C-alpha positions in Angstrom: 118.0 108.3 154.8 120.6 107.3 152.2 118.2 108.1 149.4 117.5 111.5 150.8 121.2 112.3 151.1 121.8 111.1 147.6 119.1 113.3 146.2 120.5 116.2 148.2 124.0 115.7 146.7 122.6 115.4 143.2 120.7 118.7 143.7 123.7 120.4 145.1 125.9 119.3 142.2 123.3 120.5 139.7 123.2 123.9 141.3 127.0 124.1 141.1 127.1 123.1 137.4 124.6 125.7 136.4 125.7 128.6 138.7 126.5 132.0 137.2 129.1 131.6 134.5 131.6 134.1 133.1 132.8 133.4 129.6 136.3 134.7 128.9 136.3 135.6 125.2 139.4 136.9 123.3 139.3 138.7 119.9 141.8 140.5 117.7 139.4 143.3 116.8 140.0 146.6 118.7 137.3 147.7 121.2 136.4 150.8 119.3 135.6 149.2 116.0 132.1 148.3 114.8 132.8 144.6 115.5 134.1 145.5 119.0 131.0 147.6 119.7 128.8 144.8 118.4 130.5 142.3 120.8 129.9 144.6 123.7 126.2 145.0 122.9 126.0 141.2 122.4 127.5 140.5 125.9 125.2 143.1 127.6 122.1 141.6 126.0 123.1 138.1 127.1 123.7 139.3 130.6 120.2 140.9 130.7 118.5 138.0 129.0 120.0 135.5 131.5 119.4 137.8 134.5 123.2 137.9 135.1 123.6 134.1 135.1 125.9 134.3 132.0 128.3 137.2 131.6 131.3 137.8 129.2 134.7 139.1 130.0 136.0 140.5 126.6 139.7 140.7 125.7 140.0 143.1 122.7 142.7 143.9 120.3 144.8 140.8 120.7 145.8 141.5 124.3 145.4 137.8 125.0 147.6 137.0 122.0 147.0 136.1 118.4 144.7 133.3 117.3 147.0 130.4 118.0 147.7 131.8 121.5 144.0 132.1 122.2 143.3 128.6 120.9 146.1 127.2 123.2 144.7 129.1 126.2 141.2 127.8 125.6 142.5 124.3 125.5 144.3 124.7 128.9 141.2 126.5 130.4 142.6 130.0 130.7 140.1 131.3 128.2 136.7 129.9 127.0 136.2 131.2 123.5 137.1 133.7 120.7 136.5 134.8 117.1 138.7 132.7 114.8 139.4 133.1 111.1 140.0 130.4 108.5 143.5 129.2 109.3 142.7 128.6 113.0 139.3 127.2 112.2 141.1 124.7 110.0 143.4 123.7 112.8 140.3 122.8 114.8 138.3 121.2 112.0 139.7 121.2 108.5 136.4 120.8 106.7 135.4 124.3 107.6 138.1 125.6 105.3 136.2 124.1 102.3 134.4 127.5 102.2 137.7 129.2 101.5 138.7 126.9 98.7 140.2 129.2 96.0 138.3 130.0 92.9 135.0 128.6 94.0 132.7 131.6 94.1 134.6 134.2 92.1 132.5 137.4 92.2 129.3 135.6 93.4 129.2 136.7 97.1 125.5 135.8 97.4 126.2 132.3 96.4 129.0 132.1 98.9 126.7 133.4 101.6 124.0 130.9 100.8 126.4 128.0 100.7 127.8 128.9 104.1 124.3 129.0 105.6 123.6 125.6 104.1 126.8 124.0 105.3 126.9 125.7 108.8 125.1 122.8 110.6 127.6 120.3 109.2 130.5 122.5 110.2 129.1 123.0 113.7 128.8 119.2 114.1 132.5 118.8 113.2 133.5 121.7 115.5 131.6 120.2 118.4 133.3 116.9 117.9 136.6 118.8 118.5 135.4 120.5 121.7 133.8 123.7 120.4 130.3 125.1 120.1 129.8 127.4 117.2 127.7 130.5 117.9 127.7 131.7 114.3 129.8 132.3 111.2 131.1 135.6 110.1 131.2 136.5 106.4 134.4 138.5 106.1 134.2 138.8 102.3 135.9 138.1 99.1 139.7 138.0 99.2 141.7 140.1 96.8 145.4 140.0 96.0 147.2 143.4 96.3 150.6 144.1 94.8 153.4 146.6 94.4 153.9 145.2 90.8 151.3 145.2 88.1 150.2 141.8 86.8 147.8 141.4 83.9 146.8 137.7 84.2 147.3 134.5 86.2 150.4 133.5 84.3 152.1 136.8 85.2 151.7 136.0 88.9 154.4 133.4 88.7 157.4 134.3 90.9 155.6 137.0 92.8 156.7 137.1 96.5 153.5 136.9 98.5 152.9 137.0 102.2 151.3 133.9 103.7 150.3 132.6 107.1 152.9 130.1 108.3 151.5 126.6 108.5 148.4 127.2 106.5 148.0 124.1 104.2 145.3 125.6 102.0 147.1 128.8 101.3 150.4 126.9 100.7 148.6 124.6 98.2 147.3 127.7 96.4 150.7 129.4 96.4 152.3 126.3 95.0 149.7 125.8 92.4 150.0 129.4 91.2 153.8 129.1 91.3 154.1 132.0 93.6 156.9 132.5 96.2 155.6 132.1 99.7 157.1 134.4 102.4 155.7 133.5 105.8 155.3 136.5 108.1 153.5 137.6 111.2 150.5 139.8 110.2 152.0 143.0 111.8 155.1 142.6 109.6 153.3 142.6 106.3 153.1 146.4 106.0 156.8 147.0 106.5 157.7 144.1 104.3 155.6 145.5 101.4 157.5 148.8 101.8 161.0 147.1 101.8 160.3 144.7 99.0 160.6 141.5 101.2 157.2 140.8 99.6 155.5 142.1 96.5 152.0 141.0 97.4 149.5 140.1 100.1 145.8 139.2 100.3 142.7 140.2 102.3 139.2 141.5 101.9 139.0 145.2 101.0 138.0 146.2 104.5 141.1 144.4 105.8 143.4 146.0 103.2 142.3 149.4 104.5 142.3 148.6 108.2 145.8 147.2 107.9 147.0 150.2 105.9 148.3 148.1 103.1 146.9 150.5 100.6 149.6 153.0 101.6 152.3 150.6 100.3 150.7 148.8 97.3 149.7 150.1 93.9 147.5 147.5 92.4 144.5 145.3 93.4 143.8 142.3 91.2 140.0 142.5 90.7 139.7 138.7 90.5 138.7 137.3 93.9 140.8 134.3 94.9 138.5 133.1 97.8 135.7 133.9 100.2 136.9 134.5 103.8 135.0 133.5 106.9 135.3 133.5 110.7 133.4 132.0 113.6 132.5 132.8 117.2 133.4 129.7 119.2 133.0 128.7 122.9 134.6 125.6 124.4 132.1 122.7 125.1 133.6 122.4 128.6 132.3 125.9 129.4 129.1 125.6 127.3 128.1 122.5 129.2 128.1 124.4 132.5 125.4 126.8 131.2 121.7 126.1 131.7 120.0 124.7 128.5 117.5 127.6 128.7 120.4 130.1 128.7 122.2 128.3 125.9 119.1 128.9 123.7 119.1 132.6 124.6 122.8 133.0 123.8 122.3 131.2 120.5 119.4 133.5 119.6 121.2 136.7 120.6 124.5 135.7 118.8 122.5 134.8 115.7 121.0 138.3 115.6 124.3 140.1 116.1 126.3 138.0 113.7 123.6 138.5 111.0 123.9 142.3 111.6 127.7 142.1 111.4 127.5 140.2 108.2 125.2 142.7 106.6 127.6 145.5 107.7 130.6 143.5 106.4 129.1 143.4 102.9 128.3 147.1 102.8 131.7 148.1 104.4 133.7 146.0 102.0 131.9 147.6 99.1 132.7 151.1 100.6 136.3 150.0 101.2 136.6 149.1 97.4 135.5 152.6 96.6 137.9 154.1 99.1 140.8 152.1 97.7 140.1 153.5 94.3 140.0 157.0 95.6 143.3 156.5 97.4 144.9 155.8 94.0 145.0 152.0 94.0 144.6 150.7 90.4 142.2 147.9 89.9 143.5 145.3 87.4 141.1 143.0 85.6 142.1 139.6 84.4 141.0 138.3 81.0 137.9 136.0 80.8 140.1 133.1 79.8 141.6 133.1 83.2 138.4 131.9 84.8 139.0 128.6 83.0 142.7 128.6 84.1 141.6 129.3 87.7 139.4 126.2 87.6 142.5 124.2 86.7 144.4 125.8 89.7 141.5 124.9 92.0 141.8 121.3 90.9 145.5 121.2 91.7 144.8 122.7 95.1 142.2 120.0 95.8 144.6 117.3 94.8 147.2 118.6 97.4 144.8 118.9 100.4 142.1 116.4 99.8 141.7 114.0 102.8 145.0 115.2 104.3 143.3 118.5 105.4 139.8 118.7 104.0 137.8 115.5 103.5 136.8 114.3 100.1 133.2 114.1 101.2 133.1 117.8 102.2 134.7 118.9 98.9 132.0 116.9 97.1 129.3 118.6 99.2 130.8 122.0 98.6 130.9 121.5 94.8 127.3 120.4 94.8 126.1 123.4 96.8 128.3 126.0 95.0 127.1 125.1 91.5 
């Protein structure tokens, strides 16, 4: 009789663990954007594929807070996942930021994409050790510096007042190595700060520059990519472990499909955004070829500042090998 009761309780607990699950996912992108539409299609396909056993509740447009807020809410169980960009990914697992090491890929977006695909399994392993399952990496594109002042080379950047994410070790290391003046601001404050002169410069992929309306306040884009920006769709392992293994596989397959489509669109939309920036009157400034060698020296300084304290020496070594 005891064995029968034991088996009954084990079966009951199993049913509870794998009951229908709703994943609360928060993102900064607005609902009406291509990314927002893609997420909605992704969630509907997951619901259909799992016969309603897994559903998503999506919080668009930052209504659940910015990335640090979302991360905090996930850790206390109010949310289960979100799309995070480099700085927040670094707070979870610093080695992921190796992909955004300045002056690694320059204009070679294809090499950056191939390197991300190769390193993704290692990044996912690290993220899982910190309590998150990675459902895929977004390629947000090459990052460009935009400015209200014209600069003709790396040396002329010295003293430029540039917006930076507060508490971002990688960006701070780059700012210090280039001898810029860091001005930490919340993202929504960048536009007005460019207008008032609190800052002279900011940085983002072309699509972001347009979306954030920075092109209405700046005059120049330095056509010399500083880094390659990424993001990731993450779900807490606590929630993930409550989902049936068969459904986990389905979610992974579906997310892989939609993120691949999103990355293809990102590449074409960033190219279109560059053209739009030119049409809007933004002047593209080219740096001399000699600055590629100078940028390599800056990269070395950045590595010296963050190696082992933020990104492991091993991951930097792996990155350098793959990025050659």
